[in-house]
Backbone as CSV, one residue per row, in Angstrom:
resi,resn,N_x,N_y,N_z,CA_x,CA_y,CA_z,C_x,C_y,C_z
1,MET,-1.185,-33.070,-25.199,-0.851,-31.739,-25.650,-0.190,-30.967,-24.512
2,GLY,0.953,-30.323,-24.769,1.693,-29.586,-23.761,1.018,-28.265,-23.442
3,LYS,1.312,-27.774,-22.261,0.759,-26.492,-21.833,1.474,-25.360,-22.551
4,LYS,0.729,-24.338,-22.905,1.316,-23.187,-23.571,2.200,-22.407,-22.593
5,HIS,1.752,-22.313,-21.340,2.496,-21.579,-20.315,2.832,-22.551,-19.192
6,LEU,4.048,-23.026,-19.192,4.506,-23.982,-18.201,4.941,-23.240,-16.943
7,VAL,4.523,-23.729,-15.796,4.900,-23.133,-14.518,5.977,-24.016,-13.899
8,GLU,7.149,-23.445,-13.704,8.235,-24.138,-13.013,8.746,-23.205,-11.929
9,LEU,8.402,-23.526,-10.686,8.754,-22.686,-9.554,10.146,-23.025,-9.034
10,THR,10.870,-22.014,-8.608,12.141,-22.246,-7.922,11.817,-22.643,-6.487
11,GLU,12.827,-23.133,-5.753,12.612,-23.487,-4.342,12.157,-22.260,-3.549
12,GLY,12.751,-21.110,-3.846,12.382,-19.875,-3.149,10.939,-19.471,-3.430
13,GLU,10.523,-19.567,-4.682,9.142,-19.228,-5.045,8.159,-20.185,-4.383
14,ARG,8.508,-21.470,-4.392,7.645,-22.486,-3.770,7.503,-22.196,-2.274
15,ALA,8.618,-21.918,-1.601,8.588,-21.635,-0.162,7.763,-20.382,0.111
16,TYR,7.933,-19.362,-0.733,7.168,-18.125,-0.571,5.663,-18.397,-0.679
17,LEU,5.263,-19.181,-1.674,3.842,-19.470,-1.871,3.269,-20.274,-0.714
18,VAL,4.016,-21.253,-0.235,3.547,-22.066,0.893,3.361,-21.181,2.122
19,GLU,4.328,-20.308,2.387,4.240,-19.389,3.529,3.071,-18.417,3.349
20,TYR,2.901,-17.909,2.132,1.821,-16.965,1.839,0.463,-17.600,2.102
21,ILE,0.292,-18.820,1.652,-0.988,-19.512,1.849,-1.210,-19.823,3.323
22,SER,-0.174,-20.304,4.005,-0.341,-20.702,5.406,-0.593,-19.501,6.308
23,SER,-0.131,-18.323,5.920,-0.380,-17.130,6.739,-1.860,-16.765,6.712
24,GLY,-2.534,-17.072,5.596,-3.945,-16.736,5.476,-4.186,-15.249,5.293
25,GLU,-3.116,-14.473,5.248,-3.231,-13.031,5.059,-3.213,-12.744,3.574
26,GLY,-4.168,-12.033,3.101,-4.212,-11.693,1.687,-5.616,-11.864,1.149
27,LYS,-5.798,-11.374,-0.044,-7.105,-11.453,-0.682,-7.361,-12.878,-1.138
28,ALA,-8.611,-13.274,-1.124,-8.986,-14.629,-1.516,-8.518,-14.941,-2.928
29,ARG,-8.595,-13.957,-3.803,-8.174,-14.171,-5.186,-6.684,-14.472,-5.258
30,SER,-5.884,-13.729,-4.497,-4.441,-13.951,-4.493,-4.088,-15.304,-3.877
31,LEU,-4.791,-15.678,-2.814,-4.544,-16.984,-2.189,-4.902,-18.116,-3.150
32,ALA,-5.996,-17.957,-3.883,-6.386,-18.978,-4.863,-5.338,-19.084,-5.960
33,ARG,-4.833,-17.961,-6.418,-3.801,-17.989,-7.465,-2.520,-18.646,-6.943
34,ALA,-2.200,-18.432,-5.679,-1.022,-19.085,-5.095,-1.220,-20.603,-5.095
35,ARG,-2.413,-21.047,-4.732,-2.704,-22.494,-4.749,-2.623,-23.048,-6.174
36,ILE,-3.131,-22.275,-7.123,-3.082,-22.692,-8.530,-1.634,-22.887,-8.963
37,LEU,-0.778,-21.916,-8.652,0.622,-22.000,-9.079,1.331,-23.190,-8.441
38,LEU,1.036,-23.469,-7.179,1.664,-24.622,-6.532,1.248,-25.932,-7.195
39,LYS,-0.015,-26.052,-7.536,-0.496,-27.287,-8.163,-0.067,-27.393,-9.623
40,ALA,0.165,-26.256,-10.263,0.569,-26.248,-11.672,2.078,-26.445,-11.839
41,ASP,2.824,-26.331,-10.743,4.286,-26.408,-10.807,4.734,-27.710,-11.467
42,ALA,5.409,-27.578,-12.602,5.905,-28.741,-13.341,7.384,-28.998,-13.039
43,GLY,7.916,-28.314,-12.040,9.307,-28.516,-11.648,9.482,-29.847,-10.934
44,PRO,10.692,-30.134,-10.464,10.975,-31.429,-9.848,10.172,-31.712,-8.574
45,ARG,9.791,-30.674,-7.812,9.041,-30.905,-6.571,7.555,-30.650,-6.736
46,GLY,7.127,-30.218,-7.900,5.730,-29.878,-8.100,4.924,-31.026,-8.666
47,PRO,3.611,-30.999,-8.415,2.748,-32.071,-8.916,2.451,-31.953,-10.412
48,GLY,2.503,-30.756,-10.969,2.271,-30.568,-12.395,0.882,-30.987,-12.855
49,TRP,-0.125,-30.638,-12.080,-1.495,-31.008,-12.411,-1.959,-30.310,-13.686
50,GLY,-3.006,-30.860,-14.279,-3.649,-30.247,-15.438,-4.635,-29.177,-14.996
51,ASP,-5.032,-28.337,-15.933,-5.907,-27.209,-15.623,-7.244,-27.634,-15.023
52,ALA,-7.865,-28.655,-15.588,-9.180,-29.086,-15.096,-9.081,-29.612,-13.667
53,ASP,-8.019,-30.356,-13.361,-7.831,-30.884,-12.001,-7.588,-29.748,-11.002
54,ILE,-6.787,-28.782,-11.412,-6.505,-27.638,-10.540,-7.787,-26.849,-10.294
55,ALA,-8.540,-26.598,-11.363,-9.781,-25.831,-11.242,-10.737,-26.495,-10.262
56,GLU,-10.837,-27.803,-10.326,-11.727,-28.528,-9.418,-11.218,-28.460,-7.983
57,ALA,-9.910,-28.653,-7.799,-9.335,-28.660,-6.456,-9.407,-27.285,-5.786
58,VAL,-9.152,-26.228,-6.542,-9.107,-24.875,-5.976,-10.479,-24.200,-6.044
59,GLU,-11.414,-24.841,-6.732,-12.773,-24.334,-6.897,-12.799,-23.002,-7.644
60,VAL,-12.135,-23.011,-8.803,-12.153,-21.877,-9.720,-12.453,-22.425,-11.112
61,SER,-12.584,-21.536,-12.075,-12.843,-21.987,-13.445,-11.516,-22.298,-14.145
62,VAL,-11.603,-23.082,-15.198,-10.413,-23.422,-15.984,-9.772,-22.156,-16.573
63,PRO,-10.542,-21.194,-17.101,-9.902,-19.972,-17.592,-9.117,-19.224,-16.509
64,THR,-9.553,-19.296,-15.251,-8.812,-18.666,-14.166,-7.447,-19.322,-14.011
65,VAL,-7.415,-20.636,-14.123,-6.149,-21.375,-14.042,-5.255,-20.974,-15.214
66,GLU,-5.833,-20.896,-16.393,-5.058,-20.518,-17.581,-4.475,-19.113,-17.436
67,ARG,-5.275,-18.177,-16.892,-4.783,-16.810,-16.700,-3.657,-16.765,-15.671
68,ALA,-3.785,-17.555,-14.603,-2.732,-17.577,-13.580,-1.433,-18.112,-14.180
69,ARG,-1.516,-19.166,-14.977,-0.320,-19.693,-15.655,0.300,-18.636,-16.570
70,ARG,-0.537,-18.005,-17.373,-0.056,-17.000,-18.325,0.595,-15.826,-17.606
71,ASP,-0.072,-15.334,-16.555,0.471,-14.198,-15.818,1.817,-14.541,-15.191
72,PHE,1.947,-15.759,-14.665,3.227,-16.173,-14.087,4.306,-16.222,-15.165
73,ALA,3.981,-16.807,-16.301,4.961,-16.955,-17.379,5.364,-15.598,-17.965
74,GLU,4.412,-14.693,-18.100,4.688,-13.418,-18.756,5.151,-12.315,-17.819
75,ARG,4.663,-12.332,-16.576,4.926,-11.195,-15.697,5.627,-11.547,-14.392
76,GLY,5.766,-12.836,-14.068,6.460,-13.226,-12.845,5.516,-13.539,-11.700
77,LEU,6.118,-13.988,-10.598,5.354,-14.479,-9.454,4.489,-13.400,-8.801
78,GLU,5.091,-12.282,-8.413,4.317,-11.241,-7.719,3.161,-10.733,-8.576
79,ALA,3.427,-10.532,-9.850,2.379,-10.031,-10.745,1.272,-11.066,-10.917
80,ALA,1.630,-12.348,-10.867,0.621,-13.400,-11.019,-0.313,-13.456,-9.813
81,LEU,0.174,-13.029,-8.664,-0.653,-13.062,-7.450,-1.544,-11.837,-7.313
82,ARG,-1.171,-10.753,-7.932,-1.903,-9.494,-7.787,-2.770,-9.230,-9.018
83,PRO,-3.954,-8.692,-8.811,-4.792,-8.368,-9.969,-4.203,-7.209,-10.759
84,ARG,-4.410,-7.245,-12.050,-3.989,-6.127,-12.886,-4.911,-4.957,-12.611
85,PRO,-4.380,-3.749,-12.586,-5.273,-2.606,-12.392,-6.208,-2.466,-13.591
86,ARG,-7.431,-2.212,-13.300,-8.406,-2.056,-14.378,-8.316,-0.653,-14.945
87,PRO,-8.355,-0.541,-16.252,-8.275,0.799,-16.842,-9.560,1.571,-16.584
88,GLU,-9.422,2.887,-16.489,-10.614,3.712,-16.343,-11.449,3.613,-17.596
89,ARG,-12.741,3.728,-17.425,-13.632,3.615,-18.567,-14.452,4.895,-18.704
90,PRO,-13.804,5.958,-19.172,-14.542,7.219,-19.283,-15.716,7.135,-20.244
91,ASP,-15.661,6.206,-21.198,-16.770,6.063,-22.134,-18.019,5.535,-21.436
92,LYS,-17.875,4.923,-20.266,-19.013,4.381,-19.543,-19.569,5.351,-18.507
93,ARG,-18.911,6.487,-18.314,-19.388,7.471,-17.351,-20.613,8.174,-17.913
94,ILE,-21.656,8.181,-17.136,-22.899,8.822,-17.563,-22.783,10.331,-17.419
95,LEU,-22.156,10.762,-16.332,-22.033,12.189,-16.069,-20.558,12.591,-16.112
96,ASP,-20.192,13.419,-17.082,-18.828,13.938,-17.154,-18.743,15.172,-16.247
97,GLY,-17.640,15.855,-16.279,-17.428,16.996,-15.394,-18.490,18.072,-15.511
98,GLU,-18.860,18.426,-16.747,-19.869,19.472,-16.955,-21.232,19.033,-16.419
99,LYS,-21.585,17.787,-16.667,-22.880,17.278,-16.198,-22.889,17.125,-14.683
100,GLU,-21.743,16.750,-14.106,-21.641,16.684,-12.648,-21.859,18.065,-12.048
101,ALA,-21.286,19.082,-12.696,-21.456,20.451,-12.210,-22.926,20.849,-12.243
102,ARG,-23.634,20.462,-13.294,-25.082,20.757,-13.373,-25.833,20.057,-12.240
103,LEU,-25.433,18.811,-11.944,-26.062,18.070,-10.849,-25.837,18.800,-9.525
104,ILE,-24.624,19.205,-9.267,-24.308,19.871,-8.007,-25.033,21.209,-7.912
105,ALA,-25.076,21.942,-9.015,-25.808,23.217,-9.016,-27.282,22.985,-8.730
106,THR,-27.839,21.943,-9.304,-29.247,21.623,-9.059,-29.457,21.233,-7.604
107,ALA,-28.542,20.428,-7.070,-28.667,19.994,-5.675,-28.583,21.177,-4.716
108,CYS,-27.823,22.207,-5.100,-27.668,23.384,-4.240,-28.765,24.426,-4.459
109,SER,-29.614,24.201,-5.445,-30.695,25.155,-5.699,-31.884,24.838,-4.785
110,ALA,-32.874,25.697,-4.853,-34.068,25.495,-4.039,-34.779,24.231,-4.505
111,PRO,-35.286,23.442,-3.566,-35.999,22.220,-3.947,-37.333,22.556,-4.610
112,PRO,-37.930,21.580,-5.268,-39.226,21.823,-5.924,-40.288,22.281,-4.912
113,ALA,-41.292,22.943,-5.422,-42.380,23.425,-4.568,-42.987,22.253,-3.809
114,GLY,-43.243,22.487,-2.537,-43.853,21.462,-1.701,-42.842,20.482,-1.111
115,ARG,-41.574,20.710,-1.381,-40.531,19.822,-0.852,-39.601,20.619,0.046
116,LYS,-39.163,19.989,1.108,-38.240,20.648,2.022,-36.802,20.544,1.505
117,ARG,-36.464,19.427,0.870,-35.111,19.228,0.351,-35.146,18.319,-0.872
118,TRP,-34.027,18.274,-1.553,-33.892,17.397,-2.710,-33.680,15.958,-2.243
119,THR,-34.289,15.025,-2.944,-33.958,13.614,-2.738,-33.140,13.164,-3.938
120,LEU,-32.491,12.038,-3.804,-31.687,11.525,-4.916,-32.558,11.255,-6.132
121,ARG,-33.737,10.726,-5.899,-34.643,10.426,-7.015,-35.126,11.711,-7.699
122,LEU,-35.424,12.720,-6.891,-35.842,13.995,-7.475,-34.712,14.600,-8.314
123,LEU,-33.485,14.519,-7.818,-32.353,15.049,-8.576,-32.164,14.294,-9.885
124,ALA,-32.285,12.981,-9.829,-32.143,12.173,-11.050,-33.225,12.549,-12.051
125,ASP,-34.454,12.681,-11.578,-35.557,13.064,-12.464,-35.351,14.463,-13.046
126,ARG,-34.822,15.391,-12.236,-34.619,16.751,-12.712,-33.544,16.788,-13.804
127,LEU,-32.504,16.000,-13.670,-31.464,15.955,-14.712,-32.045,15.489,-16.037
128,VAL,-32.976,14.557,-15.975,-33.635,14.081,-17.196,-34.546,15.175,-17.747
129,GLU,-35.304,15.839,-16.863,-36.183,16.934,-17.296,-35.395,18.052,-17.980
130,LEU,-34.227,18.370,-17.420,-33.390,19.436,-17.971,-32.611,18.978,-19.202
131,GLU,-32.800,17.742,-19.582,-32.131,17.122,-20.733,-30.609,17.159,-20.610
132,VAL,-30.141,17.029,-19.371,-28.704,16.899,-19.128,-28.276,15.508,-19.566
133,VAL,-29.116,14.511,-19.266,-28.899,13.127,-19.672,-30.235,12.532,-20.080
134,ALA,-30.159,11.442,-20.854,-31.400,10.766,-21.259,-31.982,9.982,-20.094
135,ALA,-31.115,9.390,-19.286,-31.556,8.624,-18.120,-30.386,8.525,-17.154
136,VAL,-30.700,8.541,-15.863,-29.677,8.372,-14.829,-30.356,7.798,-13.593
137,SER,-29.662,6.917,-12.904,-30.239,6.320,-11.706,-29.924,7.187,-10.496
138,TYR,-30.722,7.037,-9.476,-30.470,7.799,-8.254,-29.167,7.339,-7.609
139,GLU,-28.765,6.090,-7.837,-27.509,5.586,-7.286,-26.318,6.320,-7.906
140,THR,-26.375,6.595,-9.190,-25.315,7.368,-9.835,-25.253,8.761,-9.233
141,VAL,-26.406,9.362,-9.012,-26.476,10.684,-8.381,-25.837,10.611,-6.990
142,ARG,-26.157,9.579,-6.231,-25.608,9.426,-4.879,-24.091,9.340,-4.913
143,GLN,-23.559,8.520,-5.824,-22.108,8.341,-5.891,-21.399,9.639,-6.240
144,ILE,-21.984,10.419,-7.123,-21.349,11.679,-7.518,-21.410,12.687,-6.375
145,LEU,-22.541,12.782,-5.725,-22.647,13.718,-4.607,-21.760,13.289,-3.447
146,LYS,-21.565,12.013,-3.274,-20.696,11.508,-2.213,-19.253,11.943,-2.451
147,LYS,-18.836,12.010,-3.729,-17.473,12.418,-4.060,-17.225,13.884,-3.775
148,THR,-18.273,14.672,-3.704,-18.118,16.114,-3.495,-18.391,16.442,-2.040
149,SER,-18.074,17.637,-1.650,-18.354,18.049,-0.281,-19.757,18.625,-0.145
150,SER,-20.453,18.726,-1.280,-21.809,19.281,-1.223,-22.807,18.177,-0.915
151,SER,-23.980,18.590,-0.498,-25.047,17.634,-0.240,-26.348,18.332,-0.583
152,PRO,-27.428,17.548,-0.790,-28.703,18.202,-1.071,-29.027,19.217,0.018
153,GLY,-29.396,20.402,-0.375,-29.668,21.475,0.589,-28.370,22.122,1.027
154,CYS,-27.521,22.477,0.079,-26.179,23.007,0.361,-26.232,24.148,1.357
155,ALA,-25.106,24.387,1.995,-24.995,25.412,3.018,-25.367,26.802,2.494
156,SER,-25.122,27.021,1.189,-25.426,28.338,0.626,-26.924,28.625,0.624
157,ASN,-27.752,27.553,0.693,-29.192,27.744,0.741,-29.693,27.937,2.155
158,GLY,-28.852,27.586,3.079,-29.082,27.821,4.383,-29.830,27.330,5.393
């Protein structure tokens, strides 16, 4: 059975990939894809290996080989070496802008009685108590506060 996406490299593309791999500069994923394309090359100078053989040699999965072939065929050499940008997933965000504002306002308010300052866990628990969210991890709280210039015990509290 023939391959759906045949890889046939030009001499220039082949030379570029060999140089790219030998430089060792680049992300591991891009270097692996370069190796995949060289082994998949069905042109006159290429070995034209099958997906399973390439996957074993490069130590990746067969679907990775298939994606590299497809990306080369559909988008070209440079695009095949670079990862596609991942789309933002606003539906997966636990705290939107309004909820982030509530978090920051809480972080800048006076800490609970008996506490000197807010901790990430206390802030996460307070957001649940205030019914801002059903559940939130302290790590999510940390990431949001890191994005802002505020910190627990804001300057306005003094």
